[in-house]
VOPAGU-2260 file (C-alpha; in pm, 1 decimal, decimal comma):
REM VOPAGU-2260
SITE   aa  ch    i         X         Y         Z
SITE  UNK   A    0   -1627,7     899,7    1529,2
SITE  UNK   A    1   -1830,6    1073,1    1209,5
SITE  UNK   A    2   -1894,3     783,3     969,4
SITE  UNK   A    3   -2021,8    1001,1     740,3
SITE  UNK   A    4   -1708,0    1176,6     683,4
SITE  UNK   A    5   -1504,9     810,1     702,9
SITE  UNK   A    6   -1754,0     700,2     429,3
SITE  UNK   A    7   -1691,5     985,8     220,7
SITE  UNK   A    8   -1341,6     937,7     211,3
SITE  UNK   A    9   -1359,2     562,7     143,2
SITE  UNK   A   10   -1590,3     694,9    -105,4
SITE  UNK   A   11   -1305,3     892,2    -268,3
SITE  UNK   A   12   -1062,5     617,9    -277,3
SITE  UNK   A   13   -1255,2     356,1    -422,3
SITE  UNK   A   14   -1301,9     442,3    -816,1
SITE  UNK   A   15   -1308,6     268,3   -1140,6
SITE  UNK   A   16    -958,9     246,9   -1301,1
SITE  UNK   A   17    -758,9     422,7    -987,1
SITE  UNK   A   18    -546,6     328,8    -697,4
SITE  UNK   A   19    -317,9     468,3    -436,4
SITE  UNK   A   20      26,0     564,3    -470,2
SITE  UNK   A   21     244,4     467,9    -164,7
SITE  UNK   A   22     494,3     743,6    -149,2
SITE  UNK   A   23     561,5     713,5     231,6
SITE  UNK   A   24     920,9     558,8     219,7
SITE  UNK   A   25    1095,6     611,3     527,6
SITE  UNK   A   26    1424,8     796,9     498,6
SITE  UNK   A   27    1639,8     481,5     509,4
SITE  UNK   A   28    1401,3     282,4     250,5
SITE  UNK   A   29    1420,7     581,3      16,6
SITE  UNK   A   30    1767,6     604,6      56,4
SITE  UNK   A   31    1809,0     251,6     -45,6
SITE  UNK   A   32    1601,2     334,2    -370,1
SITE  UNK   A   33    1807,6     637,8    -474,5
SITE  UNK   A   34    2133,1     469,9    -377,3
SITE  UNK   A   35    2011,0     210,2    -681,7
SITE  UNK   A   36    2000,2     504,6    -896,6
SITE  UNK   A   37    2312,1     695,6    -816,8
SITE  UNK   A   38    2135,2     976,1    -648,0
SITE  UNK   A   39    2214,5    1115,3    -313,6
SITE  UNK   A   40    1922,3    1081,4     -67,1
SITE  UNK   A   41    1900,8    1472,9      68,2
SITE  UNK   A   42    1548,2    1641,3     154,2
SITE  UNK   A   43    1577,7    1819,4    -160,2
SITE  UNK   A   44    1602,8    1570,1    -352,7
SITE  UNK   A   45    1321,6    1357,5    -205,6
SITE  UNK   A   46    1125,0    1683,9    -248,5
SITE  UNK   A   47    1178,1    1682,8    -605,2
SITE  UNK   A   48    1126,4    1325,6    -652,6
SITE  UNK   A   49     816,6    1313,5    -463,5
SITE  UNK   A   50     692,3    1649,3    -612,7
SITE  UNK   A   51     783,0    1494,2    -963,5
SITE  UNK   A   52     484,6    1233,0    -921,4
SITE  UNK   A   53     218,5    1432,0    -751,8
SITE  UNK   A   54     270,0    1696,3   -1064,1
SITE  UNK   A   55     236,5    1477,8   -1359,4
SITE  UNK   A   56      -4,3    1556,2   -1579,0
SITE  UNK   A   57    -335,3    1372,3   -1542,5
SITE  UNK   A   58    -209,8    1207,5   -1231,7
SITE  UNK   A   59    -553,4    1209,3   -1097,1
SITE  UNK   A   60    -688,5     967,4   -1385,1
SITE  UNK   A   61    -587,6     681,7   -1239,7
SITE  UNK   A   62    -447,1     765,5    -894,2
SITE  UNK   A   63    -713,7     863,5    -619,5
SITE  UNK   A   64    -470,5     846,3    -304,2
SITE  UNK   A   65    -143,4     912,7    -184,0
SITE  UNK   A   66      17,2     799,6     125,1
SITE  UNK   A   67     284,2    1032,6     227,6
SITE  UNK   A   68     601,0     998,3     467,9
SITE  UNK   A   69     568,6    1271,0     757,0
SITE  UNK   A   70     828,9    1461,0     579,8
SITE  UNK   A   71     665,2    1496,8     267,9
SITE  UNK   A   72     321,0    1633,2     423,3
SITE  UNK   A   73     540,9    1937,2     551,3
SITE  UNK   A   74     699,2    2015,3     183,1
SITE  UNK   A   75     621,9    2233,4    -139,9
SITE  UNK   A   76     654,1    2191,0    -504,5
SITE  UNK   A   77     840,4    2416,5    -699,4
SITE  UNK   A   78     599,3    2689,6    -688,4
SITE  UNK   A   79     587,9    2661,4    -306,5
SITE  UNK   A   80     235,7    2513,9    -305,3
SITE  UNK   A   81     226,7    2217,5      -3,1
SITE  UNK   A   82     245,8    1876,8    -171,6
SITE  UNK   A   83     -55,0    1800,4      -3,2
SITE  UNK   A   84    -252,4    2061,6    -159,6
SITE  UNK   A   85    -108,8    1969,7    -516,4
SITE  UNK   A   86    -241,9    1619,3    -452,0
SITE  UNK   A   87    -572,7    1726,6    -357,7
SITE  UNK   A   88    -582,8    2000,7    -656,4
SITE  UNK   A   89    -550,5    1694,9    -879,9
SITE  UNK   A   90    -805,2    1497,4    -748,6
SITE  UNK   A   91    -569,2    1257,7    -534,2
SITE  UNK   A   92    -675,4    1219,4    -124,0
SITE  UNK   A   93    -380,8    1273,5      86,6
SITE  UNK   A   94    -301,4    1026,8     333,5
SITE  UNK   A   95      -6,8     994,7     595,2
SITE  UNK   A   96     230,9     673,8     706,0
SITE  UNK   A   97     177,3     694,9    1081,4
SITE  UNK   A   98     370,3     373,8    1215,6
SITE  UNK   A   99     726,4     433,3    1392,7
SITE  UNK   A  100     849,0     113,2    1215,2
SITE  UNK   A  101     946,1    -248,5    1372,4
SITE  UNK   A  102    1111,5    -394,3    1657,7
SITE  UNK   A  103    1142,4    -729,3    1794,8
SITE  UNK   A  104     862,3    -898,0    1941,7
SITE  UNK   A  105     905,4   -1006,6    2336,2
SITE  UNK   A  106     863,0   -1346,4    2403,1
SITE  UNK   A  107     849,2   -1418,6    1989,1
SITE  UNK   A  108    1213,3   -1488,3    1857,3
SITE  UNK   A  109    1204,1   -1406,1    1459,8
SITE  UNK   A  110     915,3   -1195,4    1493,5
SITE  UNK   A  111     807,3    -856,7    1465,5
SITE  UNK   A  112     552,4    -569,3    1597,5
SITE  UNK   A  113     528,6    -220,0    1494,3
SITE  UNK   A  114     568,9      74,5    1726,9
SITE  UNK   A  115     390,5     438,6    1712,6
SITE  UNK   A  116      61,8     424,1    1898,0
SITE  UNK   A  117     186,0     652,7    2221,1
SITE  UNK   A  118      51,4     996,5    2093,6
SITE  UNK   A  119    -106,6     886,4    1756,7
SITE  UNK   A  120    -428,6    1055,2    1841,1
SITE  UNK   A  121    -238,5    1376,6    1884,3
SITE  UNK   A  122     -54,2    1330,9    1612,3
SITE  UNK   A  123    -331,8    1284,0    1395,7
SITE  UNK   A  124    -490,9    1586,6    1447,5
SITE  UNK   A  125    -191,4    1795,9    1323,5
SITE  UNK   A  126    -160,2    1585,8    1026,9
SITE  UNK   A  127    -550,9    1658,5     934,4
SITE  UNK   A  128    -453,7    2029,1     991,8
SITE  UNK   A  129    -171,6    1959,9     709,8
SITE  UNK   A  130    -449,3    1797,3     471,1
SITE  UNK   A  131    -423,9    1427,5     555,5
SITE  UNK   A  132    -778,3    1234,8     571,8
SITE  UNK   A  133    -665,6     875,4     583,8
SITE  UNK   A  134    -342,0     714,6     746,7
SITE  UNK   A  135    -170,1     397,6     714,1
SITE  UNK   A  136      -7,9     167,5     963,7
SITE  UNK   A  137     161,7    -173,9     838,2
SITE  UNK   A  138     253,7    -505,9    1077,5
SITE  UNK   A  139     462,4    -755,3     905,0
SITE  UNK   A  140     513,8   -1108,5     920,2
SITE  UNK   A  141     784,8   -1346,5     883,1
SITE  UNK   A  142     722,7   -1650,4     702,5
SITE  UNK   A  143     903,7   -2010,1     767,8
SITE  UNK   A  144     810,7   -2377,2     907,1
SITE  UNK   A  145     738,3   -2227,0    1235,3
SITE  UNK   A  146     689,9   -1831,4    1184,9
SITE  UNK   A  147     455,6   -1642,6    1257,8
SITE  UNK   A  148     419,3   -1760,3    1615,4
SITE  UNK   A  149      60,1   -1764,9    1753,9
SITE  UNK   A  150     144,3   -1453,8    1982,3
SITE  UNK   A  151     260,1   -1272,7    1682,1
SITE  UNK   A  152     -54,4   -1321,0    1522,9
SITE  UNK   A  153    -245,3   -1169,1    1798,8
SITE  UNK   A  154     -15,5    -948,9    1915,5
SITE  UNK   A  155     -18,8    -760,9    1564,3
SITE  UNK   A  156    -355,7    -819,7    1505,1
SITE  UNK   A  157    -424,0    -607,4    1812,0
SITE  UNK   A  158    -232,4    -327,6    1748,1
SITE  UNK   A  159    -389,9    -286,3    1437,5
SITE  UNK   A  160    -720,2    -279,7    1546,1
SITE  UNK   A  161    -585,6     -25,6    1829,7
SITE  UNK   A  162    -476,9     210,6    1540,2
SITE  UNK   A  163    -751,0     142,3    1340,6
SITE  UNK   A  164    -992,4     263,0    1615,6
SITE  UNK   A  165    -782,2     594,0    1689,7
SITE  UNK   A  166    -779,1     690,7    1361,9
SITE  UNK   A  167   -1156,8     652,5    1323,3
SITE  UNK   A  168   -1255,6     818,8    1599,7
SITE  UNK   A  169   -1025,1    1124,7    1464,9
SITE  UNK   A  170   -1261,0    1095,1    1151,9
SITE  UNK   A  171    -943,6     961,1     976,9
SITE  UNK   A  172    -972,8     657,4     767,8
SITE  UNK   A  173    -705,6     396,1     863,0
SITE  UNK   A  174    -550,5     179,0     568,3
SITE  UNK   A  175    -485,9    -163,7     771,0
SITE  UNK   A  176    -199,1    -334,0     641,6
SITE  UNK   A  177     -96,3    -700,7     729,6
SITE  UNK   A  178     188,3    -800,6     521,5
SITE  UNK   A  179     328,9   -1145,1     526,7
SITE  UNK   A  180     608,2   -1084,5     340,1
SITE  UNK   A  181     712,8   -1258,1      33,9
SITE  UNK   A  182    1071,1   -1317,2     191,6
SITE  UNK   A  183    1157,5   -1688,0     239,6
SITE  UNK   A  184    1163,4   -2015,8      88,8
SITE  UNK   A  185     790,3   -2110,6     139,9
SITE  UNK   A  186     547,7   -2227,7     -87,9
SITE  UNK   A  187     223,8   -2084,2    -200,7
SITE  UNK   A  188      20,3   -2294,8       6,8
SITE  UNK   A  189     201,6   -2202,4     312,4
SITE  UNK   A  190     148,2   -1830,8     219,5
SITE  UNK   A  191    -209,9   -1956,9     186,0
SITE  UNK   A  192    -208,3   -2078,2     534,5
SITE  UNK   A  193     -63,5   -1799,5     695,8
SITE  UNK   A  194    -220,4   -1491,2     522,2
SITE  UNK   A  195    -569,3   -1654,5     610,5
SITE  UNK   A  196    -452,3   -1713,2     991,7
SITE  UNK   A  197    -347,3   -1365,7     985,4
SITE  UNK   A  198    -650,2   -1184,5     819,9
SITE  UNK   A  199    -911,7   -1380,8    1066,9
SITE  UNK   A  200    -680,2   -1263,2    1342,7
SITE  UNK   A  201    -710,9    -921,0    1209,2
SITE  UNK   A  202   -1069,4    -908,4    1161,3
SITE  UNK   A  203   -1171,6   -1066,3    1491,8
SITE  UNK   A  204    -938,4    -775,9    1664,8
SITE  UNK   A  205   -1105,6    -480,7    1475,8
SITE  UNK   A  206   -1466,2    -654,7    1580,8
SITE  UNK   A  207   -1336,8    -654,6    1948,6
SITE  UNK   A  208   -1267,4    -269,2    1866,8
SITE  UNK   A  209   -1582,9    -146,6    1707,6
SITE  UNK   A  210   -1388,1     -33,6    1417,0
SITE  UNK   A  211   -1641,0      37,1    1104,9
SITE  UNK   A  212   -1521,1    -173,4     845,6
SITE  UNK   A  213   -1714,9       9,3     600,7
SITE  UNK   A  214   -1483,1     320,7     686,0
SITE  UNK   A  215   -1142,6     117,1     645,0
SITE  UNK   A  216    -888,3      38,4     356,6
SITE  UNK   A  217    -739,8    -313,1     366,0
SITE  UNK   A  218    -411,9    -325,1     228,2
SITE  UNK   A  219    -251,1    -676,6     225,3
SITE  UNK   A  220     -25,1    -912,5      52,3
SITE  UNK   A  221     -96,0   -1135,5    -236,5
SITE  UNK   A  222     -95,9   -1514,4    -193,9
SITE  UNK   A  223     245,3   -1585,8    -357,7
SITE  UNK   A  224     524,2   -1830,6    -334,9
SITE  UNK   A  225     886,4   -1721,0    -136,1
SITE  UNK   A  226    1097,7   -1523,5    -329,5
SITE  UNK   A  227    1358,7   -1802,1    -264,0
SITE  UNK   A  228    1144,4   -2076,6    -304,2
SITE  UNK   A  229    1262,9   -2131,7    -666,0
SITE  UNK   A  230     920,8   -2151,2    -791,3
SITE  UNK   A  231     741,1   -1850,4    -958,0
SITE  UNK   A  232     359,7   -1900,7    -963,3
SITE  UNK   A  233     152,2   -1810,7   -1270,9
SITE  UNK   A  234     -75,7   -1503,7   -1249,4
SITE  UNK   A  235    -392,0   -1775,5   -1236,4
SITE  UNK   A  236    -238,3   -1931,5    -961,4
SITE  UNK   A  237    -185,3   -1620,0    -770,3
SITE  UNK   A  238    -558,1   -1483,3    -832,0
SITE  UNK   A  239    -678,4   -1840,0    -726,7
SITE  UNK   A  240    -492,6   -1866,6    -405,2
SITE  UNK   A  241    -555,0   -1517,7    -309,7
SITE  UNK   A  242    -903,9   -1507,5    -377,0
SITE  UNK   A  243    -958,1   -1835,6    -200,3
SITE  UNK   A  244    -817,1   -1686,8     107,9
SITE  UNK   A  245    -992,7   -1365,6     102,9
SITE  UNK   A  246   -1324,5   -1498,7      32,3
SITE  UNK   A  247   -1270,2   -1726,9     360,9
SITE  UNK   A  248   -1152,5   -1444,6     555,0
SITE  UNK   A  249   -1230,0   -1085,2     467,5
SITE  UNK   A  250   -1642,5    -951,9     524,9
SITE  UNK   A  251   -1815,5    -830,5     278,8
SITE  UNK   A  252   -1845,1    -476,9     434,0
SITE  UNK   A  253   -1527,0    -377,6     364,7
SITE  UNK   A  254   -1539,1    -169,6      57,8
SITE  UNK   A  255   -1181,0    -222,0     -91,5
SITE  UNK   A  256    -880,3    -430,4    -108,1
SITE  UNK   A  257    -570,4    -249,7    -221,0
SITE  UNK   A  258    -329,7    -490,9    -257,3
SITE  UNK   A  259      61,2    -417,1    -218,8
SITE  UNK   A  260     341,7    -483,2    -456,3
SITE  UNK   A  261     575,8    -638,9    -190,9
SITE  UNK   A  262     868,0    -719,3    -381,6
SITE  UNK   A  263     715,7    -821,0    -689,3
SITE  UNK   A  264     826,2    -630,8    -998,3
SITE  UNK   A  265     605,3    -354,0   -1161,8
SITE  UNK   A  266     509,1    -616,2   -1427,9
SITE  UNK   A  267     446,3    -917,4   -1206,6
SITE  UNK   A  268     226,7    -688,8    -969,5
SITE  UNK   A  269      -8,3    -585,9   -1299,5
SITE  UNK   A  270     -48,5    -908,5   -1426,5
SITE  UNK   A  271    -128,0   -1066,9   -1078,8
SITE  UNK   A  272    -369,7    -755,6    -997,5
SITE  UNK   A  273    -542,5    -828,8   -1364,3
SITE  UNK   A  274    -585,5   -1179,2   -1299,6
SITE  UNK   A  275    -747,7   -1140,2    -953,0
SITE  UNK   A  276    -966,2    -870,3   -1111,7
SITE  UNK   A  277   -1055,9   -1132,2   -1439,4
SITE  UNK   A  278   -1128,2   -1445,7   -1244,5
SITE  UNK   A  279   -1455,6   -1566,4   -1204,7
SITE  UNK   A  280   -1661,2   -1606,4    -877,6
SITE  UNK   A  281   -1797,5   -1380,1    -598,8
SITE  UNK   A  282   -1576,9   -1085,3    -544,1
SITE  UNK   A  283   -1799,9    -839,9    -305,1
SITE  UNK   A  284   -1517,1    -590,4    -279,2
SITE  UNK   A  285   -1336,7    -351,8    -488,3
SITE  UNK   A  286    -971,9    -535,0    -576,3
SITE  UNK   A  287    -751,1    -229,8    -637,9
SITE  UNK   A  288    -378,9    -139,8    -591,3
SITE  UNK   A  289    -164,8      38,4    -357,7
SITE  UNK   A  290     177,6      17,8    -485,3
SITE  UNK   A  291     512,7     178,7    -436,9
SITE  UNK   A  292     801,8      14,8    -595,7
SITE  UNK   A  293     518,8    -149,3    -814,6
SITE  UNK   A  294     425,2     217,1    -957,3
SITE  UNK   A  295     762,2     395,3    -910,2
SITE  UNK   A  296    1041,2     156,1   -1014,6
SITE  UNK   A  297    1010,8     281,5   -1432,4
SITE  UNK   A  298     991,7     645,9   -1269,7
SITE  UNK   A  299    1277,6     642,3   -1053,3
SITE  UNK   A  300    1528,2     470,4   -1340,2
SITE  UNK   A  301    1366,2     740,4   -1581,6
SITE  UNK   A  302    1446,3    1037,0   -1358,0
SITE  UNK   A  303    1777,6     947,2   -1249,5
SITE  UNK   A  304    1784,2    1242,2   -1022,5
SITE  UNK   A  305    1804,4    1492,3   -1328,6
SITE  UNK   A  306    1588,3    1793,4   -1382,9
SITE  UNK   A  307    1581,4    1731,5   -1774,5
SITE  UNK   A  308    1459,2    1398,1   -1736,9
SITE  UNK   A  309    1169,3    1491,4   -1531,1
SITE  UNK   A  310     914,3    1476,8   -1790,3
SITE  UNK   A  311    1035,8    1126,8   -1892,1
SITE  UNK   A  312    1016,0    1029,3   -1560,6
SITE  UNK   A  313     660,1    1177,6   -1548,6
SITE  UNK   A  314     522,1     998,1   -1859,6
SITE  UNK   A  315     675,4     644,6   -1690,8
SITE  UNK   A  316     482,2     696,1   -1405,0
SITE  UNK   A  317     146,1     764,5   -1595,3
SITE  UNK   A  318     177,2     466,5   -1800,0
SITE  UNK   A  319     234,1     268,3   -1492,0
SITE  UNK   A  320     -76,2     404,1   -1336,4
SITE  UNK   A  321    -259,3     363,4   -1615,7
SITE  UNK   A  322    -179,8       9,6   -1704,8
SITE  UNK   A  323    -239,2     -93,2   -1324,0
SITE  UNK   A  324    -599,7     145,2   -1363,3
SITE  UNK   A  325    -665,9    -112,0   -1647,0
SITE  UNK   A  326    -551,6    -460,7   -1414,5
SITE  UNK   A  327    -798,0    -302,0   -1138,3
SITE  UNK   A  328   -1063,7    -313,4   -1384,0
SITE  UNK   A  329    -950,6    -659,5   -1507,9
SITE  UNK   A  330    -871,3    -515,4   -1878,8
SITE  UNK   A  331    -514,6    -540,0   -1877,0
SITE  UNK   A  332    -399,7    -684,7   -2222,5
SITE  UNK   A  333     -23,1    -651,3   -2158,2
SITE  UNK   A  334     261,4    -411,7   -2251,4
SITE  UNK   A  335     480,8    -315,1   -2473,6
SITE  UNK   A  336     828,2    -491,1   -2477,4
SITE  UNK   A  337     991,0    -151,6   -2402,8
SITE  UNK   A  338     765,6     -86,5   -2078,9
SITE  UNK   A  339     787,8    -460,5   -1981,6
SITE  UNK   A  340    1156,2    -421,3   -1956,8
SITE  UNK   A  341    1140,1     -91,4   -1783,9
C-alpha cells in the first residue's frame, strides 16, 4: 500500500466547489433512464451520452471525479480518445464501479448483500491500466421497523471493509458507499437510527481490516424520511439530522463525505447539500456530492437522444454542477424557476 498515492488521489477529489459525477449506472439502470426519454439503450447511445457529459466545456470547474461503468472505461469519444483520458484531460479523476450488484442475504429475509469480491484484485490492475484511480462499491440497506437485521448490518460492513482493503493494497482509493434506502414509509428518526448503526458497523470493520481512513471517500445517504411516509423534511431538518448522525459515527480522519442523491430530485439534493454545509457546528470533513440522477436529470431530459440537442444538454449539466458546487461551499442561493422545474 502506497499511502502517498492514496492521499494524492484523495486530495484531487477534495476541492472547493467541486464534487464527483456518478455515471456508473448498470446497463439495466441506464435502460430505465433512457426509456424515460424514449431512447433505445444501445452501446452507441450509452457511449454518446456519457461522452457528452465528459466533453462538456468547463466540466472540470465543478466536477473533480467521475465514476464510470466498466463498459464506459473502454469507450472513446467521437474523436477516438478513451473516455478516461477525456476525463483526465479535463481535470476530472477517472474511477470505476467494481461491485457486481446485490443478492438476497442468506438467513436474513428482506436484506441484501453485494457480490463481486472474487477476483477483485486482478480486475483492479486492469482498471488501473485503463486509467482508473479510484473505485466504488455500494451496499444497500432496506429499512422497515425490523430491517435491516443485525446480520445485514454486520455482513455488509464486512464486505465493504474487505473491498476497501483490497483497493488500498492496489493503490486505488475506495469509495465506501453504505446506502440506507429512501424507499418506504419510515420516519426521519428511524432513518437516523439505522444510518448511525450502519456507520458504526462500517467503521468498526474498516478498523479491523486496517483500512487507511485518510485514503477513503465515504459516500452515504443523507438522513431523510421515507419516500412513502407522506412527509417531506425541510433542508434544515435534513441537515440537523444528518450532521447529528455523522458527528456521532464518522471519524474526523475521513477526509471527505460525498453524499449520494438517493432518489431526491435534482433541486432537493442541492438544497439539502447546501443546508448541511451552511449549518453551524463542527464539521471536520469536506461535505460534498457524488450525484448520479441529481446531476444528470436535466441534461438527460434536454438531450433526448438527439445530436442537435447535445449543446443544450451540456449547458444543463454544467449549470446543475455549478449549483451543486455552490451548495458544496454553502453558497447556494436558489435558482431560476426554469432551472428548478428542470
